[in-house]
C-alpha positions as CSV (number, residue, x, y, z in Angstrom):
1,M,73.8,73.7,101.8
2,Q,72.9,70.8,99.6
3,Y,72.7,72.9,96.6
4,T,73.9,71.6,93.0
5,I,76.3,73.5,91.0
6,P,73.5,74.9,88.7
7,Q,71.7,75.9,91.7
8,W,74.7,77.9,93.0
9,M,75.1,79.4,89.6
10,L,71.6,80.6,89.5
11,L,71.8,82.0,93.1
12,F,74.9,83.9,91.9
13,Y,73.0,85.6,89.1
14,V,70.1,86.3,91.3
15,Y,72.4,88.2,93.6
16,C,74.3,89.8,90.9
17,F,71.0,91.3,89.8
18,F,69.9,92.3,93.4
19,G,73.3,94.0,93.7
20,W,72.9,95.8,90.5
21,C,69.3,97.2,91.6
22,F,70.8,98.3,94.9
23,E,73.9,100.0,93.5
24,S,72.2,101.6,90.5
25,T,69.5,103.0,92.7
26,Y,71.8,104.3,95.3
27,V,74.3,106.0,92.9
28,S,71.5,107.2,90.7
29,L,69.8,109.0,93.7
30,K,73.4,110.3,94.8
31,E,74.2,111.7,91.3
32,K,70.6,112.9,90.5
33,R,70.7,111.1,87.2
34,W,70.2,107.4,86.0
35,V,73.5,105.4,86.4
36,N,73.7,101.9,84.8
37,R,76.1,100.8,87.7
38,G,78.7,98.1,87.1
39,F,81.5,96.7,85.1
40,L,79.1,94.9,82.7
41,R,76.4,96.3,80.4
42,A,73.8,93.6,81.6
43,P,72.0,94.3,85.0
44,L,74.4,92.2,86.9
45,L,77.3,93.1,89.4
46,P,79.5,90.2,89.8
47,I,81.2,91.4,92.9
48,Y,77.7,91.3,94.7
49,G,77.0,87.9,93.4
50,T,80.4,86.6,94.3
51,G,80.2,88.2,97.7
52,A,76.7,86.8,98.4
53,I,78.0,83.2,97.5
54,C,81.0,83.6,99.7
55,I,78.8,84.7,102.6
56,L,76.4,81.8,102.2
57,L,79.1,79.3,102.2
58,V,80.8,80.6,105.4
59,C,77.7,81.9,107.2
60,L,75.1,79.2,106.6
61,P,76.8,76.7,108.8
62,V,76.7,79.2,111.6
63,R,73.4,81.0,110.8
64,S,72.0,80.4,114.3
65,H,74.8,82.5,115.8
66,L,74.2,86.2,114.8
67,F,77.5,87.6,115.9
68,A,79.5,85.0,114.0
69,V,77.4,85.7,110.9
70,F,78.0,89.6,111.3
71,L,81.7,89.0,111.9
72,L,82.3,86.6,109.0
73,G,79.9,88.9,106.9
74,I,82.5,91.8,107.5
75,L,85.8,89.8,107.0
76,V,84.9,87.7,103.8
77,P,83.3,90.2,101.6
78,T,85.8,93.0,102.7
79,A,88.7,90.7,101.8
80,L,87.0,90.0,98.4
81,E,86.5,93.9,97.8
82,Y,90.0,94.7,98.6
83,V,91.6,91.9,96.4
84,T,89.1,92.8,93.5
85,G,89.7,96.4,93.8
86,W,93.7,95.9,93.8
87,A,93.4,93.5,90.9
88,M,91.4,95.9,88.7
89,E,93.6,98.8,89.3
90,Q,96.8,96.5,88.4
91,L,95.0,95.4,85.2
92,F,93.2,98.6,84.1
93,K,95.2,101.4,86.0
94,M,91.8,102.6,87.2
95,R,89.9,102.6,90.5
96,Y,86.3,101.9,89.6
97,W,85.5,102.7,93.3
98,D,87.6,104.7,95.7
99,Y,87.2,105.1,99.4
100,T,90.1,107.3,99.9
101,G,89.3,110.0,102.5
102,K,86.6,107.8,104.3
103,L,87.1,106.6,107.9
104,G,89.1,103.4,108.1
105,N,90.0,103.0,104.6
106,I,93.0,100.9,103.5
107,N,94.6,102.1,100.3
108,G,91.2,103.2,99.2
109,Y,89.8,99.8,98.3
110,I,87.9,99.3,101.5
111,C,86.7,101.3,104.4
112,L,85.0,100.8,107.7
113,E,81.5,102.1,106.4
114,S,81.6,99.5,103.5
115,S,82.7,96.6,105.7
116,L,79.9,97.3,108.4
117,A,77.4,97.4,105.5
118,W,78.5,93.9,104.4
119,G,78.0,92.7,107.9
120,V,74.5,93.9,108.0
121,L,73.8,92.7,104.6
122,S,75.1,89.3,105.6
123,L,72.6,89.1,108.5
124,L,69.8,90.1,106.3
125,L,70.9,87.7,103.5
126,V,71.3,84.6,105.8
127,R,68.3,85.3,107.9
128,V,65.8,87.0,105.6
129,I,66.5,87.1,102.0
130,Q,68.1,83.6,101.3
131,P,65.5,81.2,102.8
132,P,62.7,82.1,100.4
133,I,65.0,82.4,97.5
134,G,66.7,79.1,98.4
135,R,63.3,77.3,98.5
136,W,62.4,78.9,95.1
137,V,65.7,77.6,93.5
138,E,65.2,74.1,95.0
139,R,61.6,73.9,93.6
140,L,62.6,74.8,90.1
141,P,62.3,71.7,87.7
142,R,65.8,70.6,86.5
143,P,65.1,71.4,82.7
144,V,64.0,75.0,83.5
145,L,66.9,75.4,85.9
146,L,69.5,74.2,83.4
147,T,67.9,76.4,80.6
148,A,68.0,79.5,82.8
149,V,71.6,79.1,83.9
150,S,72.7,78.2,80.4
151,M,71.1,81.5,78.9
152,L,72.3,83.7,81.8
153,S,75.8,82.1,81.6
154,A,75.8,82.9,77.8
155,V,74.9,86.4,78.4
156,F,77.3,87.0,81.3
157,V,80.4,85.4,79.4
158,V,79.8,87.5,76.3
159,D,79.2,90.7,78.3
160,F,82.3,90.1,80.5
161,I,84.5,89.6,77.3
162,V,83.2,92.9,75.7
163,S,83.4,94.9,79.0
164,F,86.9,93.5,79.7
165,R,88.1,94.6,76.4
166,A,86.5,98.0,76.7
167,A,88.4,98.5,80.0
168,F,91.7,97.6,78.3
169,R,90.7,99.7,75.5
170,L,90.2,102.7,77.9
171,R,93.5,101.9,79.5
172,R,95.2,102.1,76.2
173,V,93.4,105.5,75.4
174,L,94.6,106.9,78.7
175,E,98.0,105.8,78.1
176,E,98.4,107.4,74.6
177,M,96.8,110.5,75.9
178,E,99.3,110.6,78.6
179,R,102.1,110.1,76.1
180,V,101.0,112.8,73.8
181,R,100.5,115.0,76.9
182,T,104.1,114.4,78.0
183,Q,105.5,115.2,74.3
184,L,103.4,118.3,74.2
185,E,104.7,119.5,77.5
186,E,108.2,118.8,76.2
187,A,107.6,120.8,73.1
188,R,106.1,123.7,75.1
189,V,109.2,123.9,77.2
190,Q,111.5,123.8,74.4
191,L,109.4,126.5,72.6
192,E,109.5,128.8,75.5
193,L,113.3,128.2,75.9
194,A,113.9,129.1,72.3
195,R,111.8,132.2,72.7
196,A,113.6,133.3,75.9
197,E,117.1,132.7,74.0
198,M,115.9,134.7,71.1
199,R,114.8,137.7,73.4
200,D,117.9,137.6,75.6
201,R,120.5,137.5,72.7
202,V,118.6,139.4,70.0
203,E,121.4,142.1,69.9
204,E,124.2,139.5,69.8
205,L,122.9,137.2,67.2
206,G,123.7,137.8,63.7
207,Q,121.1,137.9,61.0
208,D,121.6,134.3,59.8
209,I,121.5,133.1,63.3
210,R,118.3,135.0,64.1
211,A,116.8,133.4,61.1
212,D,117.9,130.0,62.1
213,N,116.4,130.6,65.6
214,R,113.1,131.9,64.0
215,R,113.0,128.7,61.9
216,R,113.5,126.6,65.0
217,Q,110.7,128.4,66.8
218,R,108.4,127.9,63.9
219,E,109.2,124.2,64.0
220,L,108.6,123.9,67.6
221,E,105.2,125.7,67.0
222,Q,104.3,123.3,64.4
223,R,105.1,120.4,66.6
224,T,103.1,121.8,69.5
225,E,100.2,122.2,67.3
226,L,100.4,118.8,65.9
227,L,100.6,117.3,69.2
228,R,97.7,119.4,70.4
229,A,95.7,118.4,67.4
230,K,96.7,114.7,67.9
231,L,95.2,115.0,71.4
232,S,92.0,116.6,70.4
233,R,91.6,113.8,67.7
234,R,92.3,111.3,70.3
235,L,89.4,112.8,72.6
236,A,87.1,113.2,69.6
237,H,87.7,109.6,68.5
238,D,87.1,108.1,72.1
239,R,83.9,110.1,72.6
240,A,82.3,107.9,70.0
241,R,83.1,104.7,71.6
242,Y,80.1,103.5,73.4
243,F,81.6,101.2,75.8
244,N,84.2,103.5,77.0
245,R,81.7,106.2,77.7
246,A,79.3,103.9,79.4
247,L,82.1,102.5,81.4
248,L,82.9,106.0,82.7
249,R,79.3,107.0,83.2
250,A,78.7,104.0,85.3
251,H,81.5,104.8,87.6
252,P,81.2,108.6,88.3
253,S,83.8,108.4,91.1
254,A,86.3,106.2,89.3
255,S,89.9,107.7,89.5
256,S,93.3,106.8,88.1
257,R,96.5,107.8,90.1
258,R,98.5,107.2,86.9
259,F,96.3,109.1,84.4
260,A,94.4,111.5,86.6
261,Q,94.7,114.5,84.2
262,S,94.0,112.5,81.0
263,L,91.0,110.9,82.7
264,H,89.7,114.3,83.8
265,E,90.0,115.6,80.2
266,L,88.2,112.5,78.8
267,R,85.4,112.9,81.0
268,E,85.2,116.8,80.3
269,S,85.2,116.0,76.6
270,M,82.4,113.6,76.9
271,E,80.2,115.7,79.0
272,S,80.7,118.7,76.8
273,R,79.4,116.6,73.8
274,H,76.3,115.5,75.6
275,R,75.2,118.9,77.1
């Protein structure tokens, strides 16, 4: 427990990388294609690094008591996973993981299976993984340690900023798509009402009124086509954005309660382009 701040930081990056290896392998096997898992583009998963550090902080003092390690390993990472999932949905209106439908899930952010996995992982971390890694970190010369931490921190910060902006950009894209979709649906309803009115009153309407109605229909049709074209341009434009595409491909199970239809169309448009 007598690690210095640079040593703790290096441990954080090591476990970020281990988490990325585990998640990318698991999801790639599940999806039957390579998935560069995670919020960042670098091979780092911050939630695993943060979870590992939290586990070490609370579990190392009681590492001789296996049940205590297992219980704390369930409670602390599960709380972290819930808070992280909730915060990301509030910020980006997206669920980058969703346990809805799984046993013991709470609002889709956590579930029993994931919590038990955290408990088992905590036992492995404290009793098997951390001891040799801890000794390796302690033996590193201070100049090497500081250089490694500085370089990793620079990469991490830049990657985090870029990925954070990409996630916000994706949210704005989905918001715009949803707004255009709402306008398109309203235009379609107005067009159908105008056509129905024209059919029902065709005998009653005079020549001038029928001409006015036809003009109104043409205007509504043009508006509908313009909105449909705008939505298509939005999809085509977003397909060219590398980070948005990478973000969605990294989270094949990501969902959005607010933008469900727009997210589905965006995925479909990107997949159709890469077939």
